[in-house]
N, C-alpha and C positions, 0 to 999 in steps of 0.2 A: 583566528585559526586555531583549532584544537589537534592537539598532539595524540589525543585518544583514537582507538579504531572509532571508526563512524560510519552511518547508513545511510542513507536516505529513503524518504517515500515520497512519490508524486501520488497525489490522493484527487480524484477529477471532484469530488463530495465530500463533504467533511464527518460522514460517515463509513465512507468505502476500506479505508485504511482497516479498518475495527474487524469489519467483518471480513476481510481477505486476508487480512497478512498480520493480524493483532498477537498472533502465538509468535511469529517468526522477530516480533519487534519488541515483547517479554522476554522472551527465551534472549535472543541480543544485546539486549540491555545488561541482563544476570551474566555476560560474557564479558560485560566490559563495554560494550561499545555504546558512542552517544548515538541514539538514531533520531533523527532530526525529520518532522511531517510537513509536507506542504498541503495544504489543503486549497485546492482552487476556487474553491466556491463551495457554499454552505450547506447544498442542495436546497436551497429552499422554496423554490418553486415547484423543480419535480418533483422531491422525493421527501415531500412534508405533509401530502395527504392528511395525514390525522389531524395536524394543527389548523390547516386550514379549513377543515372543517368543523373545529373548533371557534371559527371566526379571529382567529389570530391575525393581524394585521402582516405587511411585509417585516418590518422592523422587527416587532416581535418575532416571526419566525426567524427569522437570521439571527437574533440574540437568541434564541432557546437552542438550535444548530449550536450555535458555538461553543453557548454552558454545553453543552451534552458532548461533543467532540473532545472538549477540555478535560473534560472530568474523564472519557474514555482515554485521553492521552496518560492522566494522573496515574488511573490505574493501573496501564501497562508499563508504566516509568518513563515514557518517550521523553527525551533530554530537551527539545524545544518542539513546540508547533506553532508555524505559519501560517497566518488566512492572507489570502490574496484578493480576497469577494471580486471574481470575475464574472459575477450571473450564472444561473445555470439552463438548461432548456432552449438555447442551446449557448455552451459556454463562448466568451469571445476572444481569440487569441489574439493578440497584438503584441508587435514589437517590441513594446514597454514591458508587457508581461515576462515575453523572454529573456527581457535584458534582465529583467529582477529573478528570474528562476535560475540564469546560467550564473549572475553574481553568487546566488546560493550555493547551488552545485559546487566552484570554485572557493567560496569559504569551507563549507561540511569537507570537502574532500572525502566522499564517500569510498567503501573500500565495497561496497555493490548498492545497488538501487531497484527499486519496486515499483513498477505499477501496472497499468491495465492489460486486458488480452490486446493484441492486435486489430482484433473483428469484433464489433457488438448492436448490430443493426437494431436491437431493442432499445439501445441507449448510447448515441453514439458522442457523447461526450466523454464516456468511456473511450472508448476506441482512437478520437482525437487527442484525448490526452497523454497517450502512447506516443503518439507523432511527434506529440510536440516536445514530449519526455525524453525523446531520443534526438531531438533536433537541437535542443538544450544541450544533450551532453556533447554531442558534433562541437557544438560553438565553443561549450568549453573548453575543449580539445584544440583547439585552434588558438596559434603561438600569436597570429594576427587582432587576435577581438581583443581587447582593451590592455595591451603590451602593457608588462607590468604587475599584472596578476599573477598566480601561481595558477599553471596549466593543469590542467585535469588530466589524470592517468587512463585508464580502461576498466573502470569499473566494469562487473556484471548488469545487467541487468534483467531481475527476474520478473515475469509478466503474471499476477496471482489470479485467482480463480474467479472466473465471471460467474454470474448470477443463472444464469442457464448452460451450463456449459457446452450438452452438445450442439447447441448451436451458433458455438462461435468459434468454432477451427482454434482452439484453443487444447494442446495437447501437452500436460504435465511430465517432465523430465528430472523433477525435485522433488520429493517429498520429505518433509522435515516434522520431527519430533514433538510434536508442543507438550505433550502430555504434561511434562513437569510446568507449565505457565497456565495450563487450560486453567484456574480459579482464576485468573488476571484476565484473560481473553473471556473468560465469562461475567467477569465483572467490568469489565469494558463494556461488551453489550448491553450489557442490563444498563448502563449509560442512557443507550440512545432511544429514548422512552417513544420519539417518533416513528416508531420502526419496529415496534413491539413483534411484529408478525414473522419479523427476519432473525429473533432471538433461538428460535427452534430448531427454525432453518438452516441457521448454520454451525450450530451443536450436531445435527446430523452428517451436514458436510463435511465436519474436523473427526468422525465417526469412521464414516465412509474413507476417506483419505487415510485413517490410521489401518485401516484392513490391506488399503493398497501399497503403505510402507510396509508393512509385514511379510504382505508376499514377495516383494523384491529385497527387502534385507535377507532371504533365505526360505519363506516361509515354513512348511513342517519340517526343514533339513535345518534346524537351527537361527529361522528367525528370531528377529528381538520383537520383543513384545511390545505395543504400541495401543493406546486409547484413544489418543487426537491426535490429529495432523493435520497439514496444509501442506497443497500442491503448487507446482509453478514452473514454470515454462521460461528457463533459462534462453536469451538472443544471441549471445558471445561464446566463439569457443572456447574451452577453458584449457590452459596451459600448465602441464605436468611433467615432472621426470621420470614420472613412476607410474602405469597404469591402476586402477585399483577399480 
């Protein structure tokens, strides 16, 4: 078990962590965090259309998407990336996988966690992953689950931005400036050759969120400049000694 500051990303498919919180990963790695990424699937069936159109087999698609994710993780400075190979479209959640993720959470002891929006009718793998992540977080806090393991505290859960934001009932209440690490996120996105069409899309998303960052940091009355940002929705209350 590491004594460093830690964070954990639970990603439905092997590319999700790159588009949606790659900047946060790179930024916190530079701040001294060990960020672990858990990919529940490779996104081989539903998020690899380009590879299927090229005539690749299932095993080839999985291997390619795994290699892309590993390249992206290296570009972001990810401490550890784990692939559970649960299949996709749909993901199949079982007690065995639940126990595996609880063990990972307890081993990592994250200060905070990331996962998907709570609602996503376009991709139910995403919203079911968040329900799964929250369930595993709850189990990891239970003293009666595998007594002897270190029990989890109360890490914040940040829900990263879904693809079609307006349809997902996702409301960001945190904006993170990722300008200092943008080149790392850009390099990570460009490892994802199976979804080239998303490179420009998520560049525009980061630029739009930068505008929201500037507006909410003071706007024209002394707001901070920002070129690229990521938005998140926090789930749990924050505990503080002084309001900010």
